[in-house]
Every structure is written in structure tokens, then in C-alpha cells.
PDB file as gemmi writes it, atoms N, CA and C in Angstrom:
CRYST1    1.000    1.000    1.000  90.00  90.00  90.00 P 1                      
ATOM      1  N   MET A   1      44.646  94.919  75.208  1.00  0.00           N  
ATOM      2  CA  MET A   1      45.337  95.638  73.823  1.00  0.00           C  
ATOM      3  C   MET A   1      46.624  95.552  74.762  1.00  0.00           C  
ATOM      4  N   LYS A   2      47.508  95.274  73.792  1.00  0.00           N  
ATOM      5  CA  LYS A   2      49.044  94.863  74.115  1.00  0.00           C  
ATOM      6  C   LYS A   2      49.541  96.327  74.082  1.00  0.00           C  
ATOM      7  N   MET A   3      50.482  96.994  74.586  1.00  0.00           N  
ATOM      8  CA  MET A   3      51.125  98.247  74.828  1.00  0.00           C  
ATOM      9  C   MET A   3      52.367  97.929  73.975  1.00  0.00           C  
ATOM     10  N   PRO A   4      52.479  99.208  73.110  1.00  0.00           N  
ATOM     11  CA  PRO A   4      53.527  98.904  72.120  1.00  0.00           C  
ATOM     12  C   PRO A   4      55.097  99.030  73.276  1.00  0.00           C  
ATOM     13  N   GLU A   5      56.031  98.159  72.940  1.00  0.00           N  
ATOM     14  CA  GLU A   5      57.920  97.516  73.225  1.00  0.00           C  
ATOM     15  C   GLU A   5      58.331  98.641  72.940  1.00  0.00           C  
ATOM     16  N   GLN A   6      57.721 100.535  72.456  1.00  0.00           N  
ATOM     17  CA  GLN A   6      58.936 101.652  72.143  1.00  0.00           C  
ATOM     18  C   GLN A   6      57.977 102.196  72.068  1.00  0.00           C  
ATOM     19  N   SER A   7      58.612 103.413  72.481  1.00  0.00           N  
ATOM     20  CA  SER A   7      57.883 104.608  72.701  1.00  0.00           C  
ATOM     21  C   SER A   7      59.000 105.994  72.211  1.00  0.00           C  
ATOM     22  N   THR A   8      58.006 106.957  71.647  1.00  0.00           N  
ATOM     23  CA  THR A   8      59.220 108.494  71.325  1.00  0.00           C  
ATOM     24  C   THR A   8      59.337 108.999  72.412  1.00  0.00           C  
ATOM     25  N   ILE A   9      60.125 109.892  72.497  1.00  0.00           N  
ATOM     26  CA  ILE A   9      60.376 110.896  73.552  1.00  0.00           C  
ATOM     27  C   ILE A   9      61.167 111.744  73.035  1.00  0.00           C  
ATOM     28  N   LEU A  10      60.963 113.165  73.067  1.00  0.00           N  
ATOM     29  CA  LEU A  10      61.226 114.970  72.901  1.00  0.00           C  
ATOM     30  C   LEU A  10      62.481 114.994  73.546  1.00  0.00           C  
ATOM     31  N   LEU A  11      63.781 115.511  72.867  1.00  0.00           N  
ATOM     32  CA  LEU A  11      65.127 115.247  73.528  1.00  0.00           C  
ATOM     33  C   LEU A  11      65.230 116.540  73.247  1.00  0.00           C  
ATOM     34  N   ASP A  12      66.109 117.567  73.761  1.00  0.00           N  
ATOM     35  CA  ASP A  12      66.135 118.932  73.274  1.00  0.00           C  
ATOM     36  C   ASP A  12      67.860 118.531  72.430  1.00  0.00           C  
ATOM     37  N   ARG A  13      68.060 118.685  72.059  1.00  0.00           N  
ATOM     38  CA  ARG A  13      68.974 119.286  71.037  1.00  0.00           C  
ATOM     39  C   ARG A  13      71.194 118.709  71.382  1.00  0.00           C  
ATOM     40  N   LYS A  14      70.481 119.511  72.813  1.00  0.00           N  
ATOM     41  CA  LYS A  14      71.835 119.467  73.460  1.00  0.00           C  
ATOM     42  C   LYS A  14      71.799 119.001  74.148  1.00  0.00           C  
ATOM     43  N   VAL A  15      70.800 118.047  74.586  1.00  0.00           N  
ATOM     44  CA  VAL A  15      70.968 116.708  75.198  1.00  0.00           C  
ATOM     45  C   VAL A  15      71.323 115.719  74.038  1.00  0.00           C  
ATOM     46  N   ILE A  16      70.803 115.467  73.071  1.00  0.00           N  
ATOM     47  CA  ILE A  16      71.187 114.655  72.015  1.00  0.00           C  
ATOM     48  C   ILE A  16      72.791 114.857  71.896  1.00  0.00           C  
ATOM     49  N   ASP A  17      73.350 115.737  71.194  1.00  0.00           N  
ATOM     50  CA  ASP A  17      74.478 116.526  71.212  1.00  0.00           C  
ATOM     51  C   ASP A  17      75.829 116.043  72.403  1.00  0.00           C  
ATOM     52  N   LEU A  18      74.887 115.850  73.528  1.00  0.00           N  
ATOM     53  CA  LEU A  18      75.365 115.256  75.135  1.00  0.00           C  
ATOM     54  C   LEU A  18      75.644 113.095  74.644  1.00  0.00           C  
ATOM     55  N   LEU A  19      74.476 113.061  74.308  1.00  0.00           N  
ATOM     56  CA  LEU A  19      74.592 111.452  74.221  1.00  0.00           C  
ATOM     57  C   LEU A  19      75.336 111.117  72.740  1.00  0.00           C  
ATOM     58  N   LYS A  20      75.384 111.647  71.150  1.00  0.00           N  
ATOM     59  CA  LYS A  20      76.715 111.648  70.618  1.00  0.00           C  
ATOM     60  C   LYS A  20      77.849 111.286  71.313  1.00  0.00           C  
ATOM     61  N   VAL A  21      78.099 112.059  72.215  1.00  0.00           N  
ATOM     62  CA  VAL A  21      79.775 112.497  73.069  1.00  0.00           C  
ATOM     63  C   VAL A  21      79.509 111.122  73.823  1.00  0.00           C  
ATOM     64  N   ALA A  22      79.237 110.721  74.488  1.00  0.00           N  
ATOM     65  CA  ALA A  22      78.519 109.582  75.224  1.00  0.00           C  
ATOM     66  C   ALA A  22      78.647 108.048  74.853  1.00  0.00           C  
ATOM     67  N   ARG A  23      78.576 108.330  74.005  1.00  0.00           N  
ATOM     68  CA  ARG A  23      78.568 107.127  72.832  1.00  0.00           C  
ATOM     69  C   ARG A  23      79.919 106.367  73.439  1.00  0.00           C  
ATOM     70  N   GLU A  24      79.973 104.931  73.124  1.00  0.00           N  
ATOM     71  CA  GLU A  24      81.307 104.156  73.660  1.00  0.00           C  
ATOM     72  C   GLU A  24      81.766 104.010  72.544  1.00  0.00           C  
ATOM     73  N   HIS A  25      80.473 103.387  71.263  1.00  0.00           N  
ATOM     74  CA  HIS A  25      81.375 103.636  69.509  1.00  0.00           C  
ATOM     75  C   HIS A  25      80.340 103.960  68.784  1.00  0.00           C  
ATOM     76  N   PRO A  26      80.367 104.018  67.778  1.00  0.00           N  
ATOM     77  CA  PRO A  26      79.708 104.825  66.238  1.00  0.00           C  
ATOM     78  C   PRO A  26      78.417 104.513  66.995  1.00  0.00           C  
ATOM     79  N   ARG A  27      78.002 102.871  66.914  1.00  0.00           N  
ATOM     80  CA  ARG A  27      77.366 101.970  66.512  1.00  0.00           C  
ATOM     81  C   ARG A  27      76.363 101.718  67.517  1.00  0.00           C  
ATOM     82  N   GLN A  28      76.404 102.465  68.978  1.00  0.00           N  
ATOM     83  CA  GLN A  28      75.614 102.194  70.049  1.00  0.00           C  
ATOM     84  C   GLN A  28      74.498 103.093  69.666  1.00  0.00           C  
ATOM     85  N   THR A  29      73.697 102.111  70.365  1.00  0.00           N  
ATOM     86  CA  THR A  29      72.229 102.943  69.835  1.00  0.00           C  
ATOM     87  C   THR A  29      72.300 104.065  71.204  1.00  0.00           C  
ATOM     88  N   TYR A  30      71.423 104.998  70.884  1.00  0.00           N  
ATOM     89  CA  TYR A  30      70.564 105.765  72.253  1.00  0.00           C  
ATOM     90  C   TYR A  30      70.109 104.637  72.894  1.00  0.00           C  
ATOM     91  N   ASN A  31      69.034 104.048  72.746  1.00  0.00           N  
ATOM     92  CA  ASN A  31      68.050 102.770  73.421  1.00  0.00           C  
ATOM     93  C   ASN A  31      69.413 102.466  74.693  1.00  0.00           C  
ATOM     94  N   GLU A  32      70.739 101.873  74.132  1.00  0.00           N  
ATOM     95  CA  GLU A  32      71.494 101.014  74.654  1.00  0.00           C  
ATOM     96  C   GLU A  32      72.339 102.106  75.852  1.00  0.00           C  
ATOM     97  N   LEU A  33      72.624 103.061  75.073  1.00  0.00           N  
ATOM     98  CA  LEU A  33      73.639 103.707  76.000  1.00  0.00           C  
ATOM     99  C   LEU A  33      72.572 104.694  76.854  1.00  0.00           C  
ATOM    100  N   LEU A  34      70.830 104.644  76.929  1.00  0.00           N  
ATOM    101  CA  LEU A  34      70.325 105.362  77.831  1.00  0.00           C  
ATOM    102  C   LEU A  34      69.878 104.772  79.026  1.00  0.00           C  
ATOM    103  N   GLU A  35      70.121 103.330  78.923  1.00  0.00           N  
ATOM    104  CA  GLU A  35      69.500 102.160  79.567  1.00  0.00           C  
ATOM    105  C   GLU A  35      70.729 101.880  80.538  1.00  0.00           C  
ATOM    106  N   LYS A  36      71.819 101.822  79.458  1.00  0.00           N  
ATOM    107  CA  LYS A  36      73.066 102.019  80.531  1.00  0.00           C  
ATOM    108  C   LYS A  36      73.585 102.410  81.794  1.00  0.00           C  
ATOM    109  N   MET A  37      73.042 104.261  81.305  1.00  0.00           N  
ATOM    110  CA  MET A  37      73.438 105.711  82.176  1.00  0.00           C  
ATOM    111  C   MET A  37      72.129 105.090  83.028  1.00  0.00           C  
ATOM    112  N   ALA A  38      70.991 105.297  82.858  1.00  0.00           N  
ATOM    113  CA  ALA A  38      69.947 105.008  83.762  1.00  0.00           C  
ATOM    114  C   ALA A  38      70.219 103.604  84.741  1.00  0.00           C  
ATOM    115  N   THR A  39      70.567 102.295  84.913  1.00  0.00           N  
ATOM    116  CA  THR A  39      71.646 101.636  85.052  1.00  0.00           C  
ATOM    117  C   THR A  39      72.392 101.815  85.909  1.00  0.00           C  
ATOM    118  N   THR A  40      73.581 102.326  85.636  1.00  0.00           N  
ATOM    119  CA  THR A  40      74.585 103.389  86.034  1.00  0.00           C  
ATOM    120  C   THR A  40      74.417 104.061  87.386  1.00  0.00           C  
ATOM    121  N   PHE A  41      73.531 104.766  86.987  1.00  0.00           N  
ATOM    122  CA  PHE A  41      72.676 106.328  87.933  1.00  0.00           C  
ATOM    123  C   PHE A  41      72.029 105.456  88.965  1.00  0.00           C  
ATOM    124  N   ILE A  42      71.624 104.640  89.059  1.00  0.00           N  
ATOM    125  CA  ILE A  42      70.542 103.962  89.823  1.00  0.00           C  
ATOM    126  C   ILE A  42      70.769 102.881  90.851  1.00  0.00           C  
ATOM    127  N   LYS A  43      72.506 103.106  90.531  1.00  0.00           N  
ATOM    128  CA  LYS A  43      73.274 101.912  91.380  1.00  0.00           C  
ATOM    129  C   LYS A  43      74.157 102.462  92.326  1.00  0.00           C  
ATOM    130  N   ILE A  44      75.213 103.976  91.494  1.00  0.00           N  
ATOM    131  CA  ILE A  44      75.437 105.090  92.158  1.00  0.00           C  
ATOM    132  C   ILE A  44      74.197 105.304  93.299  1.00  0.00           C  
ATOM    133  N   LYS A  45      73.352 105.569  93.372  1.00  0.00           N  
ATOM    134  CA  LYS A  45      71.996 106.112  93.931  1.00  0.00           C  
ATOM    135  C   LYS A  45      71.940 105.737  95.344  1.00  0.00           C  
ATOM    136  N   GLU A  46      72.099 104.340  94.614  1.00  0.00           N  
ATOM    137  CA  GLU A  46      71.928 103.374  96.077  1.00  0.00           C  
ATOM    138  C   GLU A  46      73.141 103.343  96.944  1.00  0.00           C  
ATOM    139  N   LYS A  47      74.318 103.139  96.393  1.00  0.00           N  
ATOM    140  CA  LYS A  47      75.320 103.098  97.246  1.00  0.00           C  
ATOM    141  C   LYS A  47      75.572 104.472  97.734  1.00  0.00           C  
ATOM    142  N   ASN A  48      75.551 105.498  97.410  1.00  0.00           N  
ATOM    143  CA  ASN A  48      75.189 106.628  98.228  1.00  0.00           C  
ATOM    144  C   ASN A  48      74.038 106.655  99.015  1.00  0.00           C  
ATOM    145  N   GLN A  49      72.988 105.921  99.195  1.00  0.00           N  
ATOM    146  CA  GLN A  49      72.098 106.327 100.442  1.00  0.00           C  
ATOM    147  C   GLN A  49      72.782 104.828 101.444  1.00  0.00           C  
ATOM    148  N   TYR A  50      73.416 103.565 101.029  1.00  0.00           N  
ATOM    149  CA  TYR A  50      73.925 103.045 101.589  1.00  0.00           C  
ATOM    150  C   TYR A  50      75.374 103.728 102.996  1.00  0.00           C  
ATOM    151  N   ASP A  51      76.230 104.808 102.063  1.00  0.00           N  
ATOM    152  CA  ASP A  51      77.108 105.339 102.491  1.00  0.00           C  
ATOM    153  C   ASP A  51      76.665 106.109 103.968  1.00  0.00           C  
ATOM    154  N   GLU A  52      75.752 106.513 103.176  1.00  0.00           N  
ATOM    155  CA  GLU A  52      74.959 107.848 103.734  1.00  0.00           C  
ATOM    156  C   GLU A  52      74.008 107.200 105.573  1.00  0.00           C  
ATOM    157  N   PHE A  53      73.630 106.032 105.219  1.00  0.00           N  
ATOM    158  CA  PHE A  53      73.597 105.284 106.461  1.00  0.00           C  
ATOM    159  C   PHE A  53      74.175 104.491 107.261  1.00  0.00           C  
ATOM    160  N   LEU A  54      75.136 104.327 106.400  1.00  0.00           N  
ATOM    161  CA  LEU A  54      76.925 103.565 107.222  1.00  0.00           C  
ATOM    162  C   LEU A  54      77.035 104.712 108.256  1.00  0.00           C  
ATOM    163  N   HIS A  55      77.362 105.979 107.246  1.00  0.00           N  
ATOM    164  CA  HIS A  55      77.615 106.886 108.269  1.00  0.00           C  
ATOM    165  C   HIS A  55      76.890 107.978 108.980  1.00  0.00           C  
ATOM    166  N   LYS A  56      75.593 107.931 108.672  1.00  0.00           N  
ATOM    167  CA  LYS A  56      74.789 108.161 110.725  1.00  0.00           C  
ATOM    168  C   LYS A  56      74.885 107.261 111.258  1.00  0.00           C  
ATOM    169  N   ILE A  57      75.168 106.089 111.556  1.00  0.00           N  
ATOM    170  CA  ILE A  57      74.919 104.943 112.241  1.00  0.00           C  
ATOM    171  C   ILE A  57      76.300 105.112 113.371  1.00  0.00           C  
ATOM    172  N   GLN A  58      77.476 105.827 112.325  1.00  0.00           N  
ATOM    173  CA  GLN A  58      78.835 105.810 112.695  1.00  0.00           C  
ATOM    174  C   GLN A  58      78.666 106.632 113.556  1.00  0.00           C  
ATOM    175  N   GLN A  59      78.175 107.957 113.562  1.00  0.00           N  
ATOM    176  CA  GLN A  59      77.902 109.413 113.962  1.00  0.00           C  
ATOM    177  C   GLN A  59      77.981 108.969 115.939  1.00  0.00           C  
ATOM    178  N   ASN A  60      77.421 108.551 116.003  1.00  0.00           N  
ATOM    179  CA  ASN A  60      77.170 107.997 117.475  1.00  0.00           C  
ATOM    180  C   ASN A  60      78.285 107.117 118.169  1.00  0.00           C  
ATOM    181  N   LYS A  61      78.449 106.617 117.463  1.00  0.00           N  
ATOM    182  CA  LYS A  61      80.350 105.930 118.375  1.00  0.00           C  
ATOM    183  C   LYS A  61      81.456 106.839 117.987  1.00  0.00           C  
ATOM    184  N   MET A  62      81.281 107.278 117.104  1.00  0.00           N  
ATOM    185  CA  MET A  62      83.087 108.356 117.031  1.00  0.00           C  
ATOM    186  C   MET A  62      82.220 109.582 117.645  1.00  0.00           C  
ATOM    187  N   LYS A  63      81.595 109.930 117.854  1.00  0.00           N  
ATOM    188  CA  LYS A  63      81.056 110.874 119.068  1.00  0.00           C  
ATOM    189  C   LYS A  63      81.867 110.537 120.458  1.00  0.00           C  
ATOM    190  N   GLU A  64      81.285 108.943 120.627  1.00  0.00           N  
ATOM    191  CA  GLU A  64      81.540 108.387 122.000  1.00  0.00           C  
ATOM    192  C   GLU A  64      82.969 108.812 122.174  1.00  0.00           C  
ATOM    193  N   LEU A  65      83.684 107.699 120.734  1.00  0.00           N  
ATOM    194  CA  LEU A  65      85.317 108.190 120.893  1.00  0.00           C  
ATOM    195  C   LEU A  65      86.175 109.063 121.158  1.00  0.00           C  
ATOM    196  N   TRP A  66      85.419 110.287 120.320  1.00  0.00           N  
ATOM    197  CA  TRP A  66      86.217 111.548 120.453  1.00  0.00           C  
ATOM    198  C   TRP A  66      85.887 112.666 121.478  1.00  0.00           C  
ATOM    199  N   ASP A  67      84.073 112.601 121.844  1.00  0.00           N  
ATOM    200  CA  ASP A  67      83.990 113.406 122.871  1.00  0.00           C  
ATOM    201  C   ASP A  67      83.968 112.578 124.227  1.00  0.00           C  
ATOM    202  N   ASN A  68      85.720 112.464 124.703  1.00  0.00           N  
ATOM    203  CA  ASN A  68      85.424 112.175 126.128  1.00  0.00           C  
ATOM    204  C   ASN A  68      86.330 112.616 126.934  1.00  0.00           C  
ATOM    205  N   LYS A  69      86.296 112.562 127.954  1.00  0.00           N  
ATOM    206  CA  LYS A  69      87.396 112.969 129.127  1.00  0.00           C  
ATOM    207  C   LYS A  69      89.112 112.921 128.978  1.00  0.00           C  
ATOM    208  N   GLU A  70      89.107 111.599 128.170  1.00  0.00           N  
ATOM    209  CA  GLU A  70      90.669 111.667 128.423  1.00  0.00           C  
ATOM    210  C   GLU A  70      91.632 112.026 127.246  1.00  0.00           C  
ATOM    211  N   ASP A  71      91.120 112.177 125.934  1.00  0.00           N  
ATOM    212  CA  ASP A  71      90.956 113.109 125.111  1.00  0.00           C  
ATOM    213  C   ASP A  71      91.370 114.417 125.485  1.00  0.00           C  
ATOM    214  N   ALA A  72      89.788 114.922 126.109  1.00  0.00           N  
ATOM    215  CA  ALA A  72      89.889 116.892 126.507  1.00  0.00           C  
ATOM    216  C   ALA A  72      91.107 117.032 127.554  1.00  0.00           C  
ATOM    217  N   ALA A  73      91.636 116.132 127.818  1.00  0.00           N  
ATOM    218  CA  ALA A  73      92.946 116.154 128.717  1.00  0.00           C  
ATOM    219  C   ALA A  73      93.986 116.703 127.897  1.00  0.00           C  
ATOM    220  N   TRP A  74      94.284 116.322 126.890  1.00  0.00           N  
ATOM    221  CA  TRP A  74      95.640 116.287 126.410  1.00  0.00           C  
ATOM    222  C   TRP A  74      95.191 117.197 125.627  1.00  0.00           C  
ATOM    223  N   GLU A  75      93.935 117.907 125.333  1.00  0.00           N  
ATOM    224  CA  GLU A  75      94.307 119.157 124.045  1.00  0.00           C  
ATOM    225  C   GLU A  75      94.442 120.632 124.434  1.00  0.00           C  
ATOM    226  N   GLY A  76      94.862 120.662 125.954  1.00  0.00           N  
ATOM    227  CA  GLY A  76      95.952 121.087 126.473  1.00  0.00           C  
ATOM    228  C   GLY A  76      97.346 121.332 126.613  1.00  0.00           C  
ATOM    229  N   VAL A  77      98.019 120.309 126.525  1.00  0.00           N  
ATOM    230  CA  VAL A  77      99.420 119.639 126.225  1.00  0.00           C  
ATOM    231  C   VAL A  77      99.905 120.563 125.508  1.00  0.00           C  
TER     232      VAL A  77                                                      
END                                                                             
């Protein structure tokens, strides 16, 4: 048996009001809007994970560059 392509979800009234404000044009469906929002959220989440990864791998190199005796000698000047 094939599952239906659509389903019904319950949303709080305040969420529906937010969706109305978020629409890019009056004829945009909630389905289109939610799909775009979900896709954008996933991309942002992936970018943040990538940025966090870069930050972690750069920490050791930055510590090496900044925590050295040569720079420490200049701190008292």
C-alpha cells in the first residue's frame, strides 16, 4: 500500500501568524515556505558545523603562533 504524498499537521495559532508574516508573496503556500525554511536552516546548520570544525583545527596553530617566548618578551616593553 502506497503512503499518501500529503499529511496534516497541527500548528499553534502563533506559528501560523508567523508563517503569514514570513511569506515572500501572498500566494506562496505554507508548504513552499516551510520547505524553503527547512532547506535554509539545514544549510546554515551545515555551515556552522564547518565553521566550528575550522575553528577547532586552527586552535592549535593559533596557540603555537601566539604563545611563544618571542612574543612574551615584548609584553613587558
